[in-house]
N, C-alpha and C positions, 0 to 999 in steps of 0.2 A: 504493499499499500504506500502510495506517495504521501508525504507529510508536507504541509504548507504552513509557514509562520507569517503572521502579519505583526511586524515589530515596530512599536512607536519609538522614535529615536530622539525626541525632544525638539526644542524650538531653534536649535542651531549651535548651542554650546556643547562641545564634545563631552564635557563633564556632566551634562544633564542625563546621559544615558544611565539606565538603572542597572543594578547587578543582575536582575532577571533578564534584561535585554542582552547584557554581555554574555551570559550563559547561553541564551538562545542563539546568538551570533556563532557561537562555537559548536553549534549542532548543524549548521547549514552547509549543504553541498553546492547549491545554486542560488545566487542572488539575482533576482529579476529587477533590473534598473529601468525605470520609465524615463525615456529621453524626451525632455520638453523643449529641446532646441538650444541653440548656442547661447541665447540670452540667459538661460538658467543652468549653464554649466556648473555654477557654483554649488547648486543643489546636488548635482551628481557627484561632484568632487568631495563634498562633505560625507556622503554615504560611503564612498570608496575609502576615505581617510579614516572613518570609524572602523571599517573592517580591518584595515591595516593596523590600526592602533590596538584593537582589542581581541582579534583572533590570533590565538597562540598555537603553533604546532599542528596546524590543520590546513589542508589544501582545500580550495574552493574555486569556483568559477563564476563569472558574471555573464548574464544574458541581457542585452539591451532590447527594450521594447519601445518602438517609436510611438509617442503619444498622439492619437488622432487629434486633428484640429477641431476645435469647438466653435460652432456657429454662434457668436455672441451678439449677432445682429438680429437673431430670431425674436419676434415680438412675444412669442409664447415661451417664457423662461423655462418652465418645468418640462415642456416638450422638447426644448433644445437640450437640456441636461440629459434627459432620458435617451435621446438619439446619440449623444456623445458617449454615454455610458454603454450603449449597445455596441458601438465601435470599439470601445476599450474592452468590453467582454470578449469579443471576437479575437482581439490581439492577445489578451492574457491567456485565453483558453488554448490558442494555437501554441503559444510559448510553453505552457505547462505540458501539453501533450508531446511536443517535440524535444524539449529540453530537460524534463524532469523524469528520470527513470524510476521504475518500481523499487521501493525501498529507500529512495533518496528523500532528502529534506530540502525544500526550497523556501525562499523568503522574499517578501516585499518589505522594504524599509520605509515607513511612513513618517512624514514630517509631523512633529507634535505627537498627537495621540490618535489612533485609528477611529475612535469613537466621535470625534468632533469635527464636523464639516470636512470629511474626507470620504471619497466614494469607494475606497478599496473593499471594505467589508461587504457592501451591497453587491459589488461585481463578483466577489469570491463566492458569496451565497448563491448568486444566480448561476454561476458556473457549476457549483456543486449540484444544484437542483436539476440542471440539464443532463447530468450523468454521462457526458461524453468522456470526461476525465475523472477517474475515481481518486479521491484524495481525502485525508483528514486535515483539519486546520485548527490553528491555535492562535490566540491573540495575546500579545505582550503589550501592556499599557505604556504610555510615555508622558513626559512632561509637556504640557501644552503652552502655546504662546500666551494664553490667558494667565496661567500661573507665573510665567516669566515676566509678564507685564506687571502684575501685582508685586512681585519681588523687586523688580527694578525700581518701582516708584515707592516701595516700602509702605504699601497700603493693603488693607483688607478690601475685598471685593464688594462686600455688603455692609450696611449699617445694622445696628443691633436688632436682632430678632426679625430681620426683614429679608425678603428674597433678592436675588440678583437675576437679571434676565440676560441670556446670551442670544444675540440675534445677528442679523446681517445688515449691510449698508442698504440694500434694497428695501428692507422693512422700515429702517429708520427714515428713509426718504418719504415714507408715507405718514410720519409723525411719531413722536415719543409715546410710549405707553403711559397711561395716566396713573396707574396704581403701583408703579415700580420706580424707586428713586435711583437705582444703580443698574446701568445697562452696559454690558460689554458688547462691542460691535466688531464683527469680523467680516472678511470678504467685501470690503468697501473700496471699490476701485475708483469711485467718483467723489470722495470727500462729502458724503451725504450730510455730514454734521453742519455744513455751511448753510443748509436750508432750515435749520432749527431756529425758530423765532424766540423761544424762551430765553430770557436774559440771565437767569440764576442757575446756569449749568456750568459745572467744572468738567474739564476734559483731562484724562491721563492717557497720553498717546505714546506708542513705541513702535519703531520699525527695526527689522533685522534683529529682533530680540535674542539675546544670548550670544550673539556673534561679535566679532571685532568691529563690525560696522554699526553697532547698535546706536540708535538715535532716540532720545527721549524729550518730550515736551509735556508741560502741564500748566494749568491755570484756568482762568475763566474762559469759557469757550469763545465768547465774542471779542475778547481781548487778544487771544493767541491763535484763533482759528485760521486766520489768513497766513500766519507765519508757519503753522503746521502744513497748510496747503502748498506753500512755497518750498519748504524743506523737502516735503514728500516728492514734489515734482522734480526738484533738482536731483535728489537721490536716485529716483527712478531713471532719469536721463543718464546719470553717471554709471549705474550698474546694469541697466537694461531691464531690471525687474525690481519689484519691492513686495515685501510681506509686512503688513502692519496691522495693529490691533489697538483698540482704545476703549477706555471706560468713560462713560458719561455719567455724571453724578449731580443730582440736584443739590444745590448749595444748601448747607445747613444740616444735611444728613450726617449722622454720627456713625463713623466706622467703628466696627467692633468684632 
């Protein structure tokens, strides 16, 4: 039986990887590396560096999988994501069938944690359900950019006895939730925070969290929002890609 590991590798700092993940790396025969293009070579390099740093006395090989292009212009967001996942499914399934032998262990290394805004688990579940390739799989959790953001700013995510909401820039563009004071925003490619009219909002923003390129900004949203937008634009132009996350907090909420 083939074995497949989905390993969370943290937000970018090699020290974020857990002991459980290190032990998992040392079980792997084949690493499947999703190639997202030249602009994101840094992400591939980090995965290879982690293997070189933590795998001891064991041979392994890597298999590159070209990531299908996603149609971001589609007006139907969820339909576009499903179509993209279908293309990924076909690519992943082919790679597993051709490159992972019976009795071997393969792995996908997932940025952050596989449970949070990552499609790998959904795709793997669909491949398993199809039954074309027989395998067992296991998930190894990782540190998320949300945790790295809170640590970098030395804050708790929620105020005393209250919830925190984790959402996307697409949702925030439709307005802030009324019954939550602390909102973590991920996958915001358009700086949706600039459309927020409320004046009593603080923002804790971070890009490339946990890496040597980490950038942090915080303060009243209307006072520092334009600076964050500028810094984000310049960083993306410089590196060719950006990963950023932020917390919006209604002023006066007591962290605890």
